[in-house]
C-alpha positions as CSV (number, residue, x, y, z in Angstrom):
1,M,0.0,-0.1,0.0
2,T,1.1,3.4,-0.9
3,E,2.4,5.3,2.0
4,I,-0.2,7.9,3.4
5,L,1.2,11.0,5.0
6,S,0.3,11.2,9.1
7,S,-1.1,13.5,11.2
8,Y,-0.8,15.3,14.2
9,V,-4.1,15.9,16.2
10,A,-5.1,15.7,20.1
11,G,-1.3,15.1,20.9
12,T,-0.7,11.8,18.6
13,W,0.3,11.0,15.1
14,H,-2.5,9.7,13.1
15,T,-2.7,7.5,9.9
16,P,-5.6,6.6,8.3
17,G,-6.2,2.6,8.3
18,S,-6.7,2.5,4.3
19,A,-5.7,4.4,1.1
20,D,-9.6,4.5,0.1
21,G,-10.0,8.0,-1.0
22,A,-6.7,9.3,-0.7
23,R,-5.1,11.7,-3.2
24,P,-1.9,10.6,-4.6
25,V,1.2,12.9,-4.6
26,R,4.1,13.0,-7.2
27,D,7.5,14.0,-7.7
28,A,6.9,17.6,-9.4
29,G,10.0,16.7,-11.9
30,T,9.9,13.1,-12.5
31,G,6.1,12.0,-11.6
32,E,7.1,9.6,-9.3
33,L,4.8,8.2,-6.8
34,L,5.6,9.5,-3.3
35,H,2.7,8.7,-0.9
36,S,-0.7,9.9,-0.7
37,V,-2.9,11.8,1.3
38,S,-5.7,11.8,3.8
39,S,-7.7,12.8,6.8
40,A,-10.2,9.5,6.9
41,G,-10.6,9.1,10.7
42,V,-9.5,11.9,12.4
43,D,-11.6,13.1,15.3
44,F,-12.5,17.1,14.4
45,A,-14.1,17.2,17.5
46,A,-11.5,15.6,19.6
47,V,-9.2,18.4,17.5
48,A,-11.2,21.3,18.7
49,D,-11.5,20.3,21.7
50,H,-7.9,19.4,22.4
51,A,-7.1,23.4,20.8
52,R,-9.6,24.9,23.4
53,T,-8.3,22.8,26.5
54,T,-5.0,21.9,26.6
55,G,-3.8,24.2,23.8
56,I,-5.4,27.4,25.2
57,A,-4.3,26.4,29.1
58,E,-0.8,26.0,28.4
59,L,0.1,28.2,26.2
60,Q,-1.9,31.1,27.5
61,K,0.3,30.4,30.9
62,L,3.0,32.3,28.9
63,T,3.5,35.8,28.9
64,F,4.3,37.3,25.4
65,H,7.8,37.3,26.2
66,Q,8.1,33.9,27.3
67,R,6.4,32.8,23.8
68,G,8.6,35.0,22.1
69,V,11.8,33.1,23.6
70,I,10.2,29.9,22.7
71,L,10.1,31.0,19.1
72,K,13.6,32.4,19.2
73,K,14.8,28.8,20.3
74,L,12.5,26.9,17.8
75,A,13.8,29.1,14.8
76,T,17.2,27.7,15.9
77,Y,16.3,24.2,16.1
78,L,14.7,24.6,12.5
79,M,17.6,26.4,11.0
80,E,20.2,23.4,11.6
81,R,17.8,20.8,9.8
82,T,17.1,22.9,6.4
83,K,19.5,20.7,4.5
84,D,16.9,17.9,5.2
85,Y,13.9,20.2,4.2
86,H,15.7,21.7,1.0
87,E,15.9,17.7,-0.2
88,I,12.1,17.1,0.5
89,S,11.7,20.8,-1.4
90,F,13.0,19.3,-4.9
91,T,10.2,17.0,-5.0
92,T,7.8,19.6,-5.7
93,G,9.4,21.1,-8.1
94,T,11.3,24.1,-6.4
95,T,14.8,24.9,-7.2
96,K,17.3,25.7,-4.0
97,R,17.3,29.1,-4.7
98,D,13.6,29.2,-4.8
99,A,13.3,27.0,-1.7
100,F,15.5,29.6,0.4
101,V,12.7,31.6,0.3
102,D,10.5,29.3,1.5
103,I,12.5,27.3,4.0
104,E,15.1,30.0,5.6
105,G,12.6,32.4,4.9
106,G,9.6,31.1,6.6
107,I,12.3,30.3,9.8
108,G,13.0,34.1,9.9
109,T,10.2,34.9,10.5
110,L,10.2,33.4,13.2
111,F,12.9,35.3,14.3
112,T,11.3,38.3,13.8
113,Y,8.6,37.8,15.9
114,S,10.5,36.7,18.4
115,G,11.8,40.0,18.4
116,V,8.6,41.8,18.0
117,A,7.2,39.9,21.1
118,R,10.4,40.4,23.7
119,R,10.8,44.5,22.3
120,Q,7.5,45.8,21.2
121,M,5.2,43.6,24.0
122,P,5.2,43.5,28.0
123,N,6.2,40.4,29.7
124,S,2.7,40.2,30.1
125,T,-0.7,38.3,29.2
126,V,-2.6,41.6,28.1
127,H,-1.2,44.5,25.8
128,L,-2.2,47.9,26.1
129,D,-3.6,49.5,22.6
130,G,-2.8,53.3,22.3
131,G,-3.3,55.6,25.3
132,V,-5.6,56.8,28.2
133,E,-8.7,58.3,27.5
134,R,-9.9,60.9,29.9
135,L,-13.9,60.4,30.0
136,S,-15.0,62.7,32.9
137,K,-14.5,66.1,34.0
138,N,-12.3,65.1,37.4
139,G,-10.5,62.2,35.9
140,T,-12.0,59.8,38.3
141,F,-13.4,57.7,34.8
142,V,-11.0,56.8,32.2
143,G,-10.9,54.5,29.5
144,R,-8.4,52.4,27.2
145,H,-8.0,49.4,25.2
146,I,-6.4,46.4,25.8
147,L,-5.5,43.2,23.7
148,T,-6.3,39.7,25.5
149,S,-5.9,36.5,23.8
150,R,-9.1,34.9,22.2
151,Q,-10.3,31.7,23.7
152,G,-10.2,29.9,20.2
153,L,-8.2,28.4,18.1
154,A,-6.7,29.3,14.7
155,L,-7.1,27.3,11.9
156,Q,-4.5,27.7,8.6
157,I,-5.7,26.6,5.5
158,N,-2.4,27.2,3.2
159,A,-1.4,27.5,-0.2
160,F,1.0,24.9,-2.3
161,N,3.6,27.2,-3.2
162,F,5.2,28.2,-0.2
163,P,4.8,24.7,2.2
164,V,7.0,26.2,5.1
165,W,7.1,30.0,5.0
166,G,3.2,30.0,4.3
167,M,2.5,28.4,7.7
168,L,5.7,29.8,9.5
169,E,4.5,33.7,8.6
170,K,0.8,32.3,10.4
171,F,2.0,30.2,13.2
172,G,4.6,33.0,14.8
173,P,2.4,35.6,15.6
174,M,-0.5,33.4,16.0
175,F,1.6,31.9,18.8
176,V,2.5,34.8,20.4
177,A,-1.0,36.0,20.2
178,G,-1.9,33.0,22.8
179,V,-3.8,31.0,20.4
180,P,-3.4,26.9,19.8
181,V,-2.7,26.0,16.0
182,V,-4.3,24.0,13.3
183,V,-2.4,23.4,10.4
184,K,-4.0,22.5,7.0
185,P,-1.7,22.7,4.5
186,A,-1.8,21.9,0.5
187,T,-1.9,18.2,-0.9
188,D,1.0,18.5,-2.9
189,T,3.8,19.6,-0.7
190,A,2.1,18.6,2.3
191,H,5.1,16.9,2.7
192,L,7.3,19.4,3.5
193,T,5.1,21.2,6.0
194,H,4.7,17.6,7.7
195,A,8.7,17.3,8.0
196,V,9.0,21.2,9.5
197,V,6.1,20.1,12.0
198,A,7.4,16.9,12.7
199,D,10.6,18.7,13.7
200,M,8.5,21.3,15.6
201,I,7.0,18.8,17.8
202,E,10.2,17.1,18.0
203,S,11.8,19.3,19.3
204,G,9.9,19.7,22.9
205,L,9.7,23.6,22.7
206,L,5.9,24.2,22.2
207,P,3.9,23.9,24.8
208,A,1.0,20.8,24.8
209,G,-1.8,21.6,21.9
210,A,0.2,25.0,20.6
211,I,-0.1,22.7,17.3
212,Q,-1.7,20.2,15.3
213,L,-1.6,18.9,11.7
214,V,-4.4,17.5,9.6
215,T,-2.5,16.5,6.0
216,G,-5.7,16.1,4.0
217,D,-9.6,17.0,4.2
218,V,-10.6,19.7,6.8
219,T,-14.4,20.5,5.7
220,P,-15.5,18.3,9.1
221,L,-13.3,20.9,11.2
222,F,-15.7,23.8,10.4
223,D,-18.4,22.4,11.9
224,H,-16.6,22.8,15.5
225,L,-15.6,26.1,14.9
226,A,-17.4,28.9,16.6
227,E,-17.2,32.9,17.7
228,Q,-13.5,32.4,19.5
229,D,-12.0,30.7,16.6
230,A,-10.1,32.1,13.2
231,I,-9.6,31.0,9.8
232,A,-6.4,32.4,8.1
233,F,-6.5,31.4,4.2
234,T,-4.3,31.5,1.3
235,G,-5.1,30.2,-1.6
236,S,-7.6,31.3,-4.9
237,A,-9.8,34.2,-4.7
238,N,-12.5,31.9,-5.7
239,T,-11.8,29.0,-2.7
240,A,-11.7,32.5,-0.5
241,R,-15.2,33.5,-1.4
242,T,-16.2,29.9,-0.8
243,L,-14.9,29.8,2.9
244,S,-16.3,33.5,3.7
245,A,-19.7,31.9,2.9
246,L,-19.6,29.2,5.7
247,D,-22.0,28.7,8.2
248,C,-19.3,29.3,11.0
249,V,-18.1,32.4,9.6
250,T,-21.6,34.2,8.4
251,Q,-23.8,32.4,11.7
252,R,-21.3,31.5,14.2
253,G,-19.1,34.6,13.9
254,T,-15.3,32.6,13.4
255,R,-12.8,35.4,12.4
256,F,-12.2,35.1,8.7
257,F,-8.7,36.4,7.1
258,A,-8.0,36.1,3.4
259,E,-4.6,36.2,1.5
260,A,-5.7,35.4,-1.9
261,D,-4.2,35.2,-5.4
262,S,-4.4,38.7,-7.2
263,L,-3.3,39.8,-11.0
264,N,-0.5,42.3,-9.2
265,F,1.1,44.7,-11.5
266,S,4.9,46.1,-12.3
267,L,5.0,49.5,-13.8
268,L,7.5,51.0,-15.6
269,G,8.0,54.7,-15.8
270,P,7.8,57.0,-19.0
271,D,11.7,58.0,-17.7
272,A,12.7,54.3,-17.5
273,A,13.7,54.2,-21.5
274,P,15.9,51.7,-22.9
275,G,19.1,52.1,-21.8
276,T,18.5,53.4,-18.5
277,E,19.2,51.2,-15.1
278,E,15.6,51.1,-14.2
279,F,14.5,49.8,-17.5
280,D,17.3,46.9,-16.4
281,L,15.8,46.4,-13.4
282,F,12.1,46.2,-14.7
283,V,13.0,43.7,-16.9
284,S,15.4,41.4,-14.4
285,G,12.6,42.2,-11.9
286,V,9.8,40.3,-14.0
287,V,12.0,37.6,-15.5
288,A,13.0,37.1,-11.4
289,E,9.0,37.0,-10.9
290,M,8.2,34.4,-14.2
291,T,10.7,32.2,-13.0
292,V,10.9,32.2,-9.2
293,K,9.1,29.1,-7.7
294,A,8.1,28.7,-11.6
295,G,5.7,31.8,-11.4
296,Q,3.6,30.0,-8.7
297,K,3.6,33.1,-6.3
298,C,0.8,34.9,-5.4
299,T,3.0,37.9,-5.8
300,A,4.3,37.0,-9.2
301,I,3.7,39.9,-11.5
302,R,0.6,39.3,-13.6
303,R,0.4,42.1,-15.6
304,T,3.2,44.0,-17.3
305,F,2.6,47.6,-17.8
306,V,5.0,49.6,-19.9
307,P,4.7,53.0,-22.1
308,E,3.5,52.8,-25.5
309,A,6.8,53.7,-26.7
310,H,8.7,51.1,-25.0
311,A,6.1,48.0,-25.2
312,E,8.5,46.3,-28.2
313,A,11.6,46.9,-26.3
314,V,10.6,45.3,-23.0
315,G,9.0,42.6,-24.9
316,E,12.7,41.7,-26.6
317,A,14.2,42.2,-23.4
318,I,12.3,40.3,-21.2
319,I,12.6,37.3,-24.2
320,A,16.1,38.2,-24.2
321,K,16.5,37.5,-20.7
322,L,14.3,34.9,-20.3
323,S,16.8,32.7,-22.8
324,T,19.6,32.7,-20.5
325,Q,17.3,31.1,-17.6
326,G,17.9,27.1,-17.5
327,V,15.2,25.1,-17.7
328,G,15.0,21.6,-16.0
329,D,15.6,19.5,-13.0
330,P,15.3,21.8,-10.1
331,R,18.4,20.1,-8.4
332,E,20.5,20.9,-10.9
333,K,22.2,24.3,-9.8
334,S,22.0,25.9,-13.2
335,T,18.2,25.5,-13.5
336,R,16.2,28.8,-12.6
337,L,13.0,27.1,-14.1
338,G,11.5,24.2,-12.5
339,P,8.5,22.4,-12.8
340,V,5.1,23.5,-11.4
341,V,3.9,21.6,-8.7
342,S,1.9,18.7,-10.2
343,D,0.2,17.9,-14.0
344,K,-2.9,19.4,-12.5
345,Q,-1.2,22.5,-11.7
346,R,0.2,22.5,-15.5
347,T,-3.3,21.8,-17.0
348,D,-4.7,24.7,-15.6
349,V,-2.1,27.3,-16.6
350,L,-2.0,26.1,-19.9
351,D,-5.9,26.8,-20.1
352,A,-5.2,29.9,-18.8
353,V,-2.9,30.9,-21.2
354,D,-5.0,29.7,-23.5
355,Q,-8.2,31.6,-22.5
356,I,-6.0,34.9,-22.3
357,I,-5.2,34.6,-25.8
358,A,-8.4,34.2,-27.2
359,G,-9.5,37.1,-24.6
360,G,-7.5,39.9,-26.7
361,A,-3.6,38.5,-26.5
362,H,-1.1,37.4,-28.9
363,L,2.1,35.1,-27.9
364,L,5.3,36.2,-27.9
365,T,7.1,33.2,-26.2
366,G,6.2,30.0,-24.8
367,G,2.7,28.7,-24.5
368,R,1.2,25.3,-25.0
369,E,3.5,23.8,-27.7
370,E,6.7,25.1,-26.3
371,S,5.6,23.6,-22.7
372,D,4.7,20.4,-24.2
373,H,8.1,20.0,-25.8
374,L,9.5,20.4,-22.2
375,A,7.1,18.8,-20.5
376,A,8.1,15.7,-23.3
377,E,11.7,16.1,-22.4
378,H,12.2,16.4,-18.4
379,G,9.0,14.4,-18.0
380,G,7.6,16.5,-15.2
381,A,5.4,19.0,-15.3
382,Y,6.9,21.9,-16.8
383,V,5.3,25.0,-18.5
384,A,7.3,27.3,-20.6
385,A,8.0,30.8,-19.2
386,T,5.2,32.3,-21.7
387,V,5.0,36.2,-22.4
388,L,1.7,37.3,-23.7
389,Q,0.9,41.1,-25.1
390,A,-2.5,42.4,-24.6
391,D,-3.7,43.6,-27.8
392,D,-6.4,45.7,-26.3
393,A,-4.9,47.2,-23.1
394,W,-8.3,47.3,-21.8
395,A,-8.9,43.3,-22.5
396,D,-10.8,41.6,-19.6
397,A,-9.4,38.6,-19.9
398,V,-5.7,39.7,-19.0
399,H,-7.1,41.4,-15.9
400,D,-9.7,38.7,-14.8
401,I,-7.7,35.8,-15.2
402,E,-4.6,34.2,-13.8
403,A,-2.3,31.4,-15.2
404,F,-0.8,30.6,-11.9
405,G,2.6,29.7,-13.2
406,P,5.8,31.3,-15.7
407,V,3.5,33.7,-17.1
408,T,3.0,37.7,-17.6
409,S,1.4,39.7,-20.1
410,I,2.5,42.5,-21.3
411,I,-0.2,45.4,-21.0
412,A,1.1,49.4,-22.8
413,Y,-0.6,52.6,-21.3
414,S,-0.8,55.8,-22.9
415,D,-0.5,58.3,-20.0
416,T,-0.7,58.5,-16.0
417,E,-4.1,58.9,-15.5
418,E,-4.5,55.3,-17.7
419,A,-1.7,53.5,-16.0
420,V,-3.4,54.4,-12.5
421,R,-6.9,53.1,-14.2
422,L,-5.0,50.1,-15.5
423,A,-3.4,48.8,-12.0
424,A,-6.8,49.7,-10.6
425,R,-8.2,47.5,-12.8
426,G,-7.0,44.6,-11.6
427,R,-10.0,45.1,-8.6
428,G,-7.8,44.7,-5.7
429,S,-3.8,43.1,-5.4
430,L,-1.3,42.1,-3.1
431,V,1.5,44.1,-4.3
432,G,2.7,46.4,-7.4
433,S,5.6,47.9,-7.7
434,V,6.6,50.7,-10.1
435,V,9.8,51.4,-11.4
436,T,11.4,54.9,-11.9
437,H,13.5,57.5,-11.2
438,D,11.2,60.2,-11.5
439,R,9.8,61.4,-8.1
440,E,7.1,63.4,-9.3
441,F,5.8,60.3,-11.2
442,A,6.2,58.4,-8.5
443,T,4.7,60.6,-5.7
444,E,1.3,60.5,-8.0
445,F,0.8,57.2,-9.1
446,V,1.6,55.7,-5.9
447,R,-0.8,58.1,-4.0
448,K,-3.9,57.5,-6.7
449,I,-3.1,53.2,-6.9
450,A,-2.2,53.0,-3.2
451,P,-5.6,52.0,-2.0
452,W,-6.5,49.2,-4.4
453,H,-3.1,47.2,-3.5
454,G,-1.8,46.2,-0.1
455,R,2.0,47.2,-0.6
456,V,3.6,48.8,-3.1
457,L,7.4,48.8,-4.2
458,V,8.9,51.8,-5.5
459,L,12.5,50.7,-7.3
460,D,15.2,52.7,-8.7
461,R,19.2,52.8,-9.0
462,D,18.9,54.4,-5.5
463,D,17.4,51.3,-3.8
464,A,17.7,48.7,-6.1
465,E,21.3,47.0,-4.4
466,E,19.0,46.2,-1.6
467,S,15.9,45.8,-2.4
468,T,14.1,42.8,-1.4
469,G,12.1,42.7,-4.9
470,H,8.9,43.0,-6.1
471,G,7.6,39.3,-4.8
472,S,9.1,39.1,-1.1
473,P,6.5,40.3,1.6
474,L,8.4,40.8,4.9
475,P,7.1,39.7,8.2
476,N,7.6,43.7,9.5
477,L,5.6,44.7,6.9
478,I,1.7,43.6,6.2
479,H,1.2,41.1,3.6
480,G,-2.9,41.2,1.9
481,G,-4.6,43.1,0.1
482,P,-8.2,44.9,-1.1
483,G,-11.2,43.5,-2.9
484,R,-9.8,40.5,-5.1
485,A,-6.8,40.3,-2.8
486,G,-8.8,39.1,-0.4
487,G,-9.7,42.1,1.8
488,G,-7.1,40.3,4.8
489,E,-3.9,41.4,6.4
490,E,-0.7,39.1,8.0
491,M,1.9,40.1,9.3
492,G,3.0,43.7,9.3
493,G,4.8,43.4,12.6
494,L,2.9,43.9,15.5
495,R,-0.3,44.4,13.7
496,G,0.0,40.3,12.5
497,I,-0.2,39.2,16.5
498,T,-3.0,41.7,17.5
499,H,-5.3,40.4,14.2
500,F,-5.6,37.3,16.5
501,M,-6.4,39.0,20.0
502,Q,-9.5,40.7,21.6
503,R,-9.4,44.4,21.6
504,T,-11.6,45.4,24.0
505,A,-12.3,48.7,25.6
506,I,-11.9,48.8,29.4
507,Q,-14.0,52.0,31.5
508,A,-12.8,52.2,35.0
509,S,-11.4,54.6,37.7
510,P,-7.8,55.4,37.2
511,D,-7.2,52.6,40.5
512,M,-9.0,49.9,38.4
513,L,-7.6,50.4,35.2
514,T,-3.8,50.6,36.6
515,A,-4.5,47.5,38.3
516,I,-6.1,45.4,35.0
517,G,-3.7,46.6,32.7
518,G,-0.3,46.4,34.8
519,E,0.6,50.1,33.7
520,W,0.3,53.3,36.3
521,V,-2.4,55.5,34.8
522,N,-2.5,59.5,35.8
523,G,-5.0,59.9,38.9
524,S,-4.5,56.2,40.6
525,E,-2.8,56.0,43.7
526,R,1.1,56.9,44.1
527,R,3.2,54.9,47.3
528,L,5.9,57.4,48.8
529,G,8.6,55.4,50.5
530,D,12.0,54.7,50.2
531,H,13.5,56.1,47.3
532,P,12.3,53.9,44.3
533,F,15.7,53.6,42.4
534,T,17.0,51.7,45.6
535,K,14.6,49.0,44.9
536,S,15.5,46.4,42.5
537,L,12.5,44.7,39.8
538,A,11.9,42.0,42.8
539,D,11.1,45.2,45.6
540,L,9.7,47.7,43.1
541,R,6.3,48.3,42.1
542,V,3.9,50.2,39.7
543,G,2.8,53.4,41.6
544,D,6.4,53.8,43.7
545,T,6.8,57.1,43.8
546,L,9.2,60.1,44.4
547,D,8.1,63.2,45.3
548,S,11.2,65.4,45.0
549,E,12.1,68.8,46.6
550,W,12.0,71.5,45.1
551,R,14.5,73.9,43.2
552,E,14.5,77.6,41.8
553,V,15.4,78.4,38.4
554,T,17.7,82.0,38.2
555,L,18.5,84.0,35.4
556,D,21.9,82.9,35.9
557,D,21.0,79.4,35.8
558,I,19.3,79.9,32.4
559,E,22.4,82.5,31.2
560,H,25.4,79.7,32.5
561,F,23.4,77.0,30.2
562,A,22.9,78.9,27.3
563,N,26.7,79.6,27.0
564,F,27.7,76.0,28.2
565,T,25.3,74.6,25.3
566,G,25.8,77.3,22.8
567,D,21.6,77.0,22.9
568,T,21.4,81.3,22.7
569,F,17.9,81.8,21.3
570,Y,16.2,84.4,21.9
571,A,13.4,83.4,24.2
572,H,16.4,82.9,26.9
573,M,18.2,85.8,26.1
574,N,16.8,88.9,24.8
575,E,14.0,90.2,27.5
576,E,12.2,92.5,24.6
577,A,11.9,90.0,22.1
578,A,11.2,86.6,24.1
579,A,7.8,89.6,25.5
580,A,7.3,90.1,22.0
581,N,6.3,86.2,21.4
582,P,2.8,85.1,22.5
583,F,4.1,82.1,24.1
584,F,6.1,83.3,26.8
585,P,5.9,85.9,29.0
586,G,9.6,87.5,28.8
587,R,12.8,85.4,29.0
588,V,12.2,81.7,29.9
589,A,14.7,78.8,30.3
590,H,15.4,76.3,28.0
591,G,13.6,73.2,28.0
592,Y,16.3,71.1,28.3
593,L,17.4,73.0,31.4
594,I,14.3,71.7,33.1
595,V,14.3,68.4,31.8
596,S,18.1,68.5,33.6
597,F,17.1,69.7,36.7
598,A,14.2,67.3,36.8
599,A,17.1,64.6,36.5
600,G,18.8,66.1,39.2
601,L,16.0,66.5,41.5
602,F,15.0,62.7,41.2
603,V,18.3,60.8,40.7
604,Q,19.8,58.9,43.2
605,P,23.0,58.9,42.9
606,D,24.7,56.1,45.0
607,P,25.7,52.9,42.9
608,G,22.1,50.6,43.3
609,P,19.8,48.7,41.1
610,V,19.2,51.0,38.3
611,L,21.9,50.6,36.1
612,A,21.8,52.7,32.9
613,N,19.0,55.8,32.0
614,Y,18.5,54.4,27.9
615,G,16.0,57.3,26.8
616,L,12.9,59.3,27.6
617,E,9.6,59.2,25.6
618,G,6.6,61.6,24.9
619,L,8.3,64.8,26.4
620,N,6.0,67.8,26.7
621,F,6.8,71.5,27.4
622,I,3.7,73.2,29.0
623,T,4.2,76.0,31.1
624,P,7.1,78.0,30.6
625,V,9.2,78.6,33.3
626,S,10.6,82.4,33.8
627,P,13.2,83.1,36.4
628,G,12.4,82.9,40.0
629,D,9.8,80.0,39.3
630,K,10.6,76.6,41.5
631,L,10.3,73.4,40.3
632,K,9.1,70.0,41.7
633,V,9.3,66.7,39.7
634,T,7.1,63.5,40.6
635,L,8.5,60.4,39.4
636,T,6.6,57.1,39.4
637,A,6.7,53.3,38.2
638,K,4.8,53.2,35.4
639,R,5.2,50.1,33.9
640,I,7.8,47.3,34.9
641,T,9.2,44.5,32.4
642,P,11.4,42.1,33.6
643,R,13.3,40.4,30.9
644,E,13.5,36.2,30.4
645,T,16.7,35.9,29.3
646,D,18.8,38.9,31.3
647,E,19.4,39.6,35.1
648,Y,17.7,42.8,34.7
649,G,14.5,44.9,33.0
650,E,13.1,47.9,31.9
651,V,11.2,50.2,33.9
652,R,9.3,53.0,32.7
653,W,8.9,55.7,35.0
654,D,6.2,58.9,34.9
655,A,7.8,62.2,35.2
656,Q,5.5,65.5,36.2
657,V,7.8,68.4,36.6
658,V,5.4,71.6,38.5
659,N,6.0,74.9,39.5
660,Q,5.3,76.6,42.5
661,N,1.6,77.3,41.3
662,D,1.2,73.4,40.8
663,E,0.6,74.2,37.1
664,P,2.7,71.5,35.2
665,V,5.5,72.3,33.5
666,A,7.1,69.4,31.4
667,N,6.2,65.5,31.6
668,Y,7.4,62.6,30.0
669,D,8.7,59.1,30.7
670,V,11.9,58.0,31.8
671,L,13.2,54.4,30.1
672,T,15.7,53.0,33.2
673,L,17.5,49.3,32.9
674,V,17.0,48.1,36.5
675,A,18.6,44.6,38.1
676,K,16.5,41.9,39.2
677,E,18.0,41.6,42.4
678,Y,20.2,44.1,44.1
């Protein structure tokens, strides 16, 4: 019996006892039968229950920082095993170059999200979203938004083209958000996802129930999804529409996020004539997007927009460059264009090409005849690199039909206005790019097409060397797009985590809001006592406060500071000119003199647990300080964030400076590093 790929569900590996109904999977390059895929016998009620009980309980015990530390360790563990993943990846038709984007790129997202969790989030299970809103006259009733982990599972339904990256770029933010994950890989490349998930489980780093894997049909799970669950889908726009209409989504409130294939574009600016650096960059970019992953990328360039005057030159240049791209066995180092993932995919791509031609385009190179020749020569699911040219820029076929393979259509535009309208004709895309060195054109074009695209790359000679290219989503930036592209967003740094959390508005007294959010709120209790700078993290508590002595600001102080620093701005040195300024009553103290005096009022000079001051944030100067005014500072421990991997942590202090009339002079946050024990 053909091997059946197993699933990992409810804490155990499950393999169907029969191959009946299982889908066979073959090597994309050779056609050799690899295994079959089926989810027969999986108890989907148990899958949901395991995630919601064991998974949530174990995962949500951990703080954001603890989850981030696990991700870093997990990424390191997987990176040590990439050689094995590359060997498997060859069977999916992927070259070593292309697999690097999927495998190392996918693992890299875990490193990124480890950093986001540990640097942009508190060492807590509650994340504060935005500032405090004053809701009453006297400040006894305030509000703010918090983000907490939802009490459900996150189901990934992934596409075949990125079996590692597609899974990990979702897993990273889901894990940090505290949501257990069920992975449903695409059938044709599920064996590569399976290998990575098996190692994730074998590592022993993940809490029980944090991840499950279903290789095969996952449809029965939809009946068990409800209000706290989420579905994150990557794939075709048609499938996205089907999933968005599921009862669990429309009737029970399951959150649905889609990242769908779209007809992305790249546009050559009017200034980028043949012979310019931008012209060459444009051609190289189009060819790269046709050949990387054999064009099987949701971000690939399907529509190639060029000025009418350069259409012929662009076509010739693309064809010439394609002729240098080796085609064949993905295991060979010389190969730049391997096969598509399966014979079915090959049929779908060529049928789409024929439809585009029938709908108003002509073939420049590639197509069915050349593809058949390649398939006969190599024995796999090969599609020739195919360039079409639209007979009419507005022909529906080139804007509606996607050939998900090494295919692009050249479309000529007459002016900027038409270029904008053509870009929008895709009805929403994941990414668009414009290659131009003309800032005026780029500004007008990008601002007008941005509402139709999730990401826009502006490429020219200045950023080309370091640019990651048109087709590379980055974990720091959102990946998604409006309209046909699905209307969803993935990644985007912290945004990717908050997608899977619940945002809740909390209305309460300052003391209650401080307790719930874990961050001191103005108006809540302050505790006076020993100088807070003498306390280690073990002893320091949110709300611990220093109320300083007074210090008078003299005219000599102002003049000395001006001469010492070189800041002789007239408001500090010229009484008549300062008095003529509507913001000042006459000569006033420097803002940074006030901050310096405040530091002198609150700093504890002796060695102690405070290791360093590493900055201040949110500095505002409110009331001008005149010679003769007195200042006092109130310093309050606002947020305490121990580090998981160091013997110290960060403390954020609220600093409020007032004058002798109790008028606010300045406020800001002081950031320090403090030892856990001293």
